[in-house]
N, C-alpha and C positions, 0 to 999 in steps of 0.2 A: 542551810542558814547563811554561814559565813563566806560561799561563796559570791553572792551578791556584793558587797562592799568590797571585795577584792577584784571583781570582776569589773565593777565600776572605775576603781583606782587606777587598774591597768588601761582602760579604755580613756579616761582621762589623760593620762601620761602618754599617752597614745595622741590624744588630741592636742596637747599640747607642744609636743615634737612634730606634727604636721605644720601648726601653725610658726614655728619656728623657722621653717625653709624659708619663706620671704622674708624674713626678718634679716637672716643670715644675707641672704642672698643683695639685699637692701643695703647692708651695712657694709660691704666692698666698698659702694660708692659714697653713701651716707655719712659714717664715721668719720672717714678721712677728711671729708669735706669741713664737719664740725669741728676737728682737732685741728687743721688750721686756721679756722674761724675762732679758735681759742673759745670754743664752746664747751671743750670739755665733752670725754669719753660716755658722760651717764646721758648727756643731752642726745648725743650723735646713735647711742643706742637708741633709746626715745622716738627719735625722729627715723630711725632703720624701720623699729615697729610701725610707727605710723604710716608711713610711706610703703613699706613692703606688703603688708597686711591689706593696704587700703588697695592700692595698684593691681594686687593679686584678684580682690574680690570684684574689682572692676573688670579686670579683662579675662576673669573666669569664664562667664557664661559666652561671651563672643567668640573665646577659642572654641568652645565645643558646639556651637551653633554651626560656626566656617566647617569643623570637620564634619558635624551629621549634615550640611548641605550637600559635600561631595556625596554622599549615600544616597540622596533623592532619585530614583529611577523615575524616567518617563513614563513607562510602561507598567506603571503599576496599577492592577484594578481596584478601582471603586469599592469594591465589596470587600478588599483587604482592611482596607481604610475605615470600611464601616464595622465590619468585624471587630478591630480593635478598638474601636472607641463604642461600642457595644459592650464590651468586655471590660475594658475601663471605668467606665460607668457604675456598670453594674457591683464590680469589685470595690472601687471607690467607696460607695454607697455603705456598702457591707461594712468595709472598716473604718467608716465616719471620716473619711478625708476629702477635701476639695478634690474636684474632678480636675485631673493636668492635663495641659496640652497633649496630643497625639502624635508622634510622625512615624509613619510606617516606612522603614527603608528598604530596597530591593538587598538583602544580603545573605548570603548561603549561611553565613555564622548563626545557630540559633540562639539569639542572647535578645536581652532587655536591658536597657540601662534608664535611670532613675537619674533627671538633672535639677537642680535647684538654683536658687538667685536672685537678683534683683529684677531679671524679665520673666520671671513668672518660672513653674512647675512643668516639667514634660516628661514624657515617656517616651523612649526612642525604643520601636518595636521592631526586628527583623523578619521580613516573609516566611524565612523558615521556621521561626519559633511559632506564628499563627498557622502553619502547618501540623504542628504537634497534636496530639491527642487533645481535647477539650482540657482533661484534668492535669494533664502536664502543662499545658498552654495557659491556664487559670491560676495555676499555682505560681509558674514563675512573675506571671503578671503583680499577683497577691506581693512575692516578694519585693517587687519594684517598688509598689505602693509603700509598704510597712517601712521601707528606706527613706521615703519620700516623707512619711508621717512623722518621724522621728529626728527630720531636719539635718539628719547626717547627709543626705544628697546634697542639700545647699553647703553645708560646710564644705563638703570634698570639691565641689564645684569651685567654690572660690579660693581652694587653694592650688587646683592643677599648675597655673601657670609655673608656678616654681617647682612643683612637682615635676612636670613635663622638661625644664630647663634642665634640672638636676640629672632626669633621665637620660636625656639625648647626650648633656656633653661626659657622662660616665660611657654612655654606648661610645662614643668617639673615645675616650680614653681607653678605652678596652679594644677598641679597632686599632688604633695604633701600636700599642702593645703587641698585640700578637700578629703585627705585621710581619712576615718574615724577608722579604725582599722587595725592594723597590720597583723589581723588574717584572716579578712572578706576579702577573694579575691575573693567574689560573688559581692561587691559593685565596681563595674568598670564603672564611670563616664563616658560622652564622651570627654573628656579632658585625658583621661588614654588610651583609646582605640588609639586616635588620635596623642599623644606622641610615643604610642606603631608602631604606622605606620609610622611615621618619622624616629626615631632615632633606634627603635628595644629596647627600653631599659623599664624594667618594675620593680619597687621595689621588690625584693625577700620577699614574706609574714613570717613574722617574729614577734617574742613578742615585739617588739618597739612601745610604746605609741603613740596613735596617735597626742597628744600634740606635741613631738618632730619631726614627720613629718611634722606638722603645722609649728612650728618654722622655722623649715628648709628651707620651701616652701618661708614663708615669707624671711628668709634673701637673698634666690635667688633673688628675687622678689626686694629686695634694690637693691642687686649688678648689676640686669641686667636695673632697672627701667634708669639712664642716657643715655642710649643706646637705650632703648623702648620709650622713650617720640619722641626723633628726627625721630623715625621709623614710628610710630603711626602717628604724624603729616605730615610726607614724603607720607604716603599712602593716606592720605586725601587729601593733599592740590596739589599733583604731578600726580600720579598714577590714582585717580579717575577723577581728573580734563584732565588729557590728552586723557583718554578713552573717555569722554563725547564729549571731541575736535574731536577725529578722528570720534565719531559718527556723529557729524555734518556735516564733512567733507564728510561722505559716504552718507548722507541726501540729499547733496547738491548735487549729482551724478544724481539726480532725483527720484522719487515717487517709482519706481519697485527696487530702492537700498536701501531706505529708510522703506518700506515695507518689503522686505527681510531683511534688519539687525534687526528688528524689532522681525519678525518670527524666525529669528536663538537664538537670545536671550530666544523669549520666550520656544522653544523648549530644549535648552541648561538647562533652569532651572528647565522644568518641567520632562525631561527625566531622566532614570535612569542611573547608570555609572559614577557617579560623583568622587566615589572613585577611578576610573582609572587614573584620571588625576593630575600628582605630585603637590603635594603644592608648590612645587619651582617654579613652571611654573605659577602660579597664576596672579602675577602681570604682563606677558607677554601676558597674553591670551585675545580672546574675552571676557569673564566673568571670574569670578573668582568661582570656584568649592570646595572651605574648606567647611568644615560643620558650624554650626553656633560658636561652643565653638573657633576655631581656630579665625573665624572672630573676634569675642570679646576682644581675648589676641591681635590679631595685633592693635586691636583699628580703623579698619576701619569700615565704616558704612555699618550696616546690610539692607541697604534701597538701597544701591549705583544701583542695576538693576530696582528697583522701579522707581526709578528716572530716570534713562537711558532711560528705557521704555514709561515714562510719557513725556520726552521731545521729542524723535523719535515721539511720535503720537501727540504731537502738533509744526507743523509749524513754529508758530510764536516763541516760546521758542528756534527754533534751526536757 
């Protein structure tokens, strides 16, 4: 019985940490302006909170939608969309939630993401997920609808711009710190490839000594650290815990749903095509499909999927 209040306390702390990320980012600009205007640091922090959270909430849904648009394929069959909409309608009615918009994307990653915000709710479902056995597919969709019902999808969507900014800067910093030589372009570490995939940037090979890159990378880490710490805490305490709470909600629907969700997660972990799934959707998805380097940069646990599967396979833990 004591686990309920403790779990809520940890989740609340994680939510506060996530909300602090855009505030810290906005404070870099807003607080100095307030000090120059002789308004005081307190007024500056208050303004940073309003500007940071407001701007993030406004930019979150368009950011996600633009990324989803890149996944839309011209050759998608109408029956895929019809199947997805049919199952979403049926499962939403079973859960008692409003039916969200449904977007089917042509991706090899077997995943589903729940998106919220002022533009309305939306489920993004990959064609690979729709090809899974019915029980596995429905359990994954139910999981996304549960996260939408608890409003966590809308909350995370609103905070994604700040989180994506922190992640990109942290990846860049890691890339520079790990760069061994300005001439050796063949030394491409995983973080280099990941950073290129996110923002299309690659330092131009030159005669700049490696220590200069390292120093610049360390400087970037020092700059981003005040925002990275709450982002990492929020990922562990809010995002991961709310995923596990949705796992438990799906498992309570019956053994078929519990086994189907475990199967869907196992397939997602083993299947090829993770690179098709946009990193910005990871926190909204059934499973995160980022590579190990990005998981490490986020500060998230690389054992999250194993922990979730172990809990699903243990009725007592649920």
